[in-house]
C-alpha positions in Angstrom: 42.8 14.3 -23.8 41.6 16.1 -20.7 44.3 17.5 -18.4 42.2 16.4 -15.4 42.5 12.6 -16.0 45.9 11.1 -16.5 46.2 8.8 -19.4 45.4 5.1 -18.7 43.8 5.7 -15.2 40.2 5.5 -16.2 38.2 3.8 -19.0 38.2 5.7 -22.3 34.5 6.7 -22.1 35.1 8.3 -18.7 38.3 10.0 -19.8 36.3 11.7 -22.5 34.1 13.4 -19.9 37.1 15.2 -18.5 36.4 14.4 -14.9 39.2 13.8 -12.3 39.6 10.2 -11.3 38.7 10.9 -7.7 35.2 12.2 -8.8 34.7 9.2 -11.0 35.5 6.9 -8.0 33.3 8.9 -5.7 30.4 8.7 -8.0 30.8 5.0 -8.5 31.1 4.2 -4.7 28.1 6.5 -3.8 26.0 4.8 -6.4 26.9 1.4 -4.9 26.3 2.6 -1.4 22.8 4.0 -2.1 21.5 1.0 -4.1 20.7 -1.1 -1.0 18.9 1.8 0.6 16.6 2.3 -2.3 15.5 -1.3 -2.4 12.4 -1.2 -0.1 11.3 -4.3 1.8 7.6 -4.1 1.5 5.4 -5.6 4.2 3.0 -8.2 3.0 -0.7 -8.3 3.5 -2.3 -11.2 5.3 -4.9 -11.5 2.5 -3.4 -11.8 -0.9 -4.6 -9.8 -4.0 -6.9 -12.0 -6.0 -8.4 -13.9 -3.0 -12.2 -13.9 -2.4 -13.4 -12.7 1.0 -16.6 -12.4 2.8 -17.3 -9.1 4.5 -18.4 -9.2 8.1 -17.5 -7.0 11.1 -17.9 -8.1 14.7 -21.0 -9.9 16.1 -22.5 -6.8 17.7 -22.5 -4.9 14.5 -21.8 -7.2 11.5 -22.4 -4.6 8.7 -19.2 -3.4 7.0 -18.4 0.1 5.7 -16.9 0.0 2.2 -15.0 3.3 1.8 -14.6 5.2 -1.5 -10.9 6.0 -0.8 -8.1 4.5 1.2 -7.2 7.7 3.1 -10.7 8.0 4.3 -10.7 4.4 5.6 -7.4 5.1 7.4 -8.8 8.3 9.0 -12.0 6.6 10.1 -10.0 3.7 11.7 -7.9 6.2 13.5 -11.0 7.9 14.9 -10.8 11.0 12.7 -14.5 11.3 11.8 -17.0 13.1 13.9 -20.1 13.2 11.7 -22.2 10.2 10.7 -23.4 12.3 7.7 -19.8 12.6 6.5 -19.2 8.9 7.0 -22.3 7.9 5.1 -21.4 10.3 2.2 -18.2 8.3 1.5 -19.2 4.7 2.3 -21.7 2.1 1.4 -23.0 -0.3 4.1 -22.4 -3.9 3.0 -24.5 -6.6 4.6 -22.6 -9.3 6.5 -21.7 -12.1 4.2 -21.2 -10.0 1.1 -18.7 -11.6 -1.2 -15.8 -9.5 -2.6 -12.5 -10.0 -4.4 -9.3 -8.4 -3.1 -7.9 -6.2 -5.9 -5.4 -4.2 -3.9 -3.8 -4.2 -0.5 -1.9 -1.6 1.6 -0.1 -3.5 4.4 -0.5 -1.7 7.8 -2.2 1.3 6.3 -5.0 1.5 8.9 -4.1 2.3 12.5 -7.2 1.6 14.7 -7.7 4.0 17.5 -8.5 1.3 20.0 -5.9 -1.2 19.1 -2.2 -1.6 19.2 -1.6 -3.3 15.8 -2.0 -1.8 12.4 -4.4 -3.4 10.1 -4.3 -3.8 6.3 -6.4 -1.7 4.0 -8.0 -4.0 1.4 -9.1 -2.7 -2.0 -12.1 -4.9 -2.9 -14.5 -5.4 -5.8 -17.9 -6.6 -4.6 -18.8 -9.7 -6.7 -22.3 -10.5 -5.3 -25.3 -8.8 -3.8 -26.9 -5.4 -4.4 -23.5 -3.6 -4.6 -22.1 -6.0 -7.2 -19.4 -4.4 -9.3 -18.7 -1.7 -6.7 -15.0 -1.0 -5.8 -14.0 0.3 -2.4 -11.7 -0.1 0.6 -12.3 -2.1 3.8 -10.2 -2.7 6.9 -8.7 -6.3 6.9 -10.4 -7.1 10.2 -13.8 -6.9 8.4 -12.8 -9.4 5.7 -12.7 -13.2 6.1 -10.9 -15.2 3.5 -13.0 -17.8 1.7 -11.4 -21.2 1.5 -13.1 -22.1 -1.8 
């Protein structure tokens, strides 16, 4: 028996470790205290994964950029792109009304430069039209959920 743990003060498997009782208690309480901190409350997206959407921007410019990567979409929404050539190298331009299926969502991942509220970044698979089968990312304000 270990001289650090008095007999009968800790369970047998812990006594075999040879740790003082105070360390065993500290480890147990710290594990219990940290457990609630590690459980993240994740924000939910307005459009659920699996839903079908139609892609359409505003009335003045209804075409939608479908980005090849979520970080690029977020950078563009925040106003981080200066060159049209760079934008076109990483996007495809979907016609208004293009049908897509939401395959991923990052709640609040896009922070538009000229707006106060964060928007969701939607990972989509285009299911109709000339870009059928293409995967990409769009800002949630450019996606309208289909009712049927």
